[in-house]
N, C-alpha and C positions, 0 to 999 in steps of 0.2 A: 354429468353433461352440462349442468348449469355453470359449474366452475370453468369448464372448457370454453363455453361460449363467452363467459365473462372475460377470460384471458384474451381471446382473439378480438373481441370488441374493444377491449382496452388498448389494443395496438392499432386500432383503426381499420380492421378487416371488415369486409362486407360479407355477410352470409348469403350464399346463393344456392339454387337448386338446379340440377341438370337431369337429363332423362335416365330412368331405370332401364327402359327398353331402348336399345340402340342398334345402329346399323353394323358397327364393327366392335367386337370386344377386345381387339388387339390380336396380333398374330404370333406373339412369342411362344416358343415351344412349351413353356411351363404352364400356359394358360389352357384350361379346359372349360369352355363356356357352356351355359345352359341355353339351349335354343328354344325359341317360342315363335308364334305366328300372330300377326296383327294386321287386319284389313287385307288379307291375302298376301302379305309380305313376310318372308323369313327374317326374323330379328333375333337379338340376343339380350339376355339380362346382363347388365353391365358388370364387368370385372373390375372396373375402376372408372371414376368420372373424369379422368385426366384430359381426354381429348376435348370434351366440351368446356372444361374449365379454362384450358389454354386458348380456346377460341374466344372466350370472354376477355382474356387478357389482350388479345389482338385487336379488340374493338374499344379498348380504353380503360377497362378495370385494372387496378394496380395491386390490390391486396384482397384476395378472396379466399374464403374457406367454406367447407360444407361438411355436414354429417349425413351420411347416406348409407343405404344398404348396398352391398356388393355381393356377387355370386360367382362361385367357382366350383365346378363339378370335380368329383374324384378326391375330395379332401374332407375326411371325416375322422375325428379322434379328439384326444384331450386338448389339442391346440388348433384344430380345424373344424369348421362347420360350413356346409355349402353356402349358407346365407350368413353374412357377418356385417358388423358395423364398421365403417371406414370413416376416418376423418382425413380430409385432404385439403391442403392449402398451398397457395402460390403467391409469390412476390415478384413484381417487376423490379429491374435493376438490382438483382440479388444473385448470389451463387450458392453452391452447396454448403459453404461455410455458414452462411446466414441461416440456412435451413437447419443445420445442426444446432446453432445457437437457439433458434426457436424451439426445437424439440426438447433440448435440455431445460430451457426456461419453462415450457409448458408442463413437463412432467414433474419438475420440482414444485411448480405452483400447485398442481393437483395433489401432490403428496402432502405439502404443507397445509393445504385446505382441509384434507381428510384427516390427517394425523397430528397436525400442529408440530410436526418435526420433519426431518428429512429421511426418516427410516421407514421402509415398508415392511410388513411382517413376513415371517417365513411361511412357506408352504410345507408343512411337516413331511419329511421324506422325499421332497421334490426339489426345493431350493431354500437356501438360507435367507435370513433377513437381508435386505439390500439397502445400503446407504446411498441415497439419491443426491446427496449434497456434493459440494466441491465442483471441481472442473472435471468433466468426463474425458476419459482417454479417447484419442483418435488414432486407431491402429491401421496402418496401410495393409492391404490385402497380403502383400508379399511377406511383411513382418509377421502377420498372424500365422501364416503357414510355417514360417521358420520357427516361431515360438512354439508351435504344436509339434515340432520335430519332423516336419514333412519336407523341408528344403524349399527350393525355389519353385513356386507354382508354374512359372513360365516353362518349366521343363516337362510339365504334364500336358496331355491332350485335354481337350475341353471336357469330355465326359468324366475322365479320371479326376480332374480338378473339381468339378461340381460335386462328385461323390465324396471326395475328401473334405470338401467344405461342410457338407451336411453331416457326415459320419464322425468327423474328428475335430475340425476347426471350430465350428459354431459352439460346441460344448465348452470350449476353453475361453470364450469371450464373455465378458461382463458377468462373471460368476458372483462376485461380491460387490461390485459397483458397476454402473452402466458404462458401456464402451461403444464407440462408433467404429465399425469396420469400413474403411474408406479406400478409394483409389483402386477400384476393381480393374482387372485386365480389360483391354480394349474390346476383346471379343465377348465380354460380359457387360458391355456398356448399357444395354437396354436402350432407353431413349435419352441417355446422358451425353453431354458434351465431352469430348476428349480433353484431357488436361492441357492447358496452355503450357508449352515448354517441355511436356512429356506425353506425347500422343500414344504411348504404350499403355496408358492407364486412363480411366474415365473419372470424371468428377461425380462419382456416385457413392452413396453411403447406405448402410443399414445400422440400426441401433439394436444392441442386445443388452438384456438385463436379466440376471438369474436364469440364463439359458433360454430366455424367450426372445425371439426375433420380433421386434415391435414395429418397424417401419422400413420404408425404402424410398430414398429421395435422391435428387440430383440437380445439377445445373442442366437446364433443358436444351436439347439439341434443336437449333432453329433452322437447319439446312434441309430443305425439302428433298433434294436429290439424295443426300445421305440417308435421310429417313426412309425413302423408298428402297434404297439399296439394302438397308438393314432388314426391312420388311420382306423383301424378296429372298434374302438369305434365310430368314426364319421360315418362310413358306417352303423353301427347298428342303430345309431340315425337317419340317413337319411331314412333307411328302415322303422322305426317306424313312421316317419313323412310323408311317402309316397313321398319322394323326389327322383329324379333320382340318380342312383348309377354311380359314375365315377370311372375309373380304378386308382389303386395306381400306381405311377410312379416307376416301378421296376428298371429302370436305375438309378434313384436317390437312391433307396435302395442299389443297388450294389455299388454306389459311397460311401455311408455312411459306408458300410462294409469294403471297401478298405481304408477308412480314410479321414474324413473331418477335416482340421485344425481348431483350435480354431478361431472363427470368429463371427462377428455380422453384421447385415444388417438393412436397413430401406427402406420402400416403402412410397413415398410421392406423394399425389395427386396434380399434378402440376396445374390443372385447378382451384382447390380451392385456391391454393397459389396465383394465379393471381387474383382471386376474392378478396382475402384479401388485396393484395397490391394495388389494384385499386379502392377499395370501391364499388365493384359490389355486387348487392343483389342476383344474380342468375348466374348459369353457362351459361345460354343463352346469357348473356352480354359479356362473354369472349371467347366463342366458336363460330367461324364464321358460322359453319353449325351444329347446335345441331340436335338431333335425328329427330325432326319433320320437318327438312329442309334438311336432308342428302340425 
């Protein structure tokens, strides 16, 4: 953690803090928030600090990062803990390519700091040693599906595509060296900007190393109407799936209407990074008090 903070401070980032208890945890269908009550109001433990961090960009901050706890229900196992450590950072006047550059530089810096080399150890029976050096591959979503023998993902419906991604494609990415999965289909954009010149895909990426998904980042969507449109589509999907309905963050919408500068951000699961760097097979090896001992 000391090395991580040194990395960001060396690049001129300001470390900030945002609320753990929030009004909206986001409305995407994959999010299962933990509800709480404070001063008579229903609130949620944050699933990500992104809304508040981008509100800070809108009032003049240009490079911010934070280390925080995030919370997601229904996720428990070797790679999931309901409470986990997240590192999130944002740059003004940047896009998803800059975020990938940051991610590679950060993880290479941490590896070199810990091991004095670019190789992280194997997790016996789980993943091989990983060479973190060199230029990491950037694999378009469509190419990754084709490489895994699944053909064109645009021919699949949304649910079929998501299942194939988790069951087949993710395991083929970054096995021996880290790779970025980029340019997700537009209906998987999340809060990402659609790609200039090719609106069928989004300027979104995730990084994989040794079978571990480490982060999720994108060029940020600045359009309030499109953001609300995506939220309403997610809420309709949540209704059809029988999932809880979370409130849209209207303060965030107001900020977008007032103007969010061109920016990009990334959310990195730090516990998984520690797993990778230390050759650990599960989160319980790197979290002092995992869920069953908390």
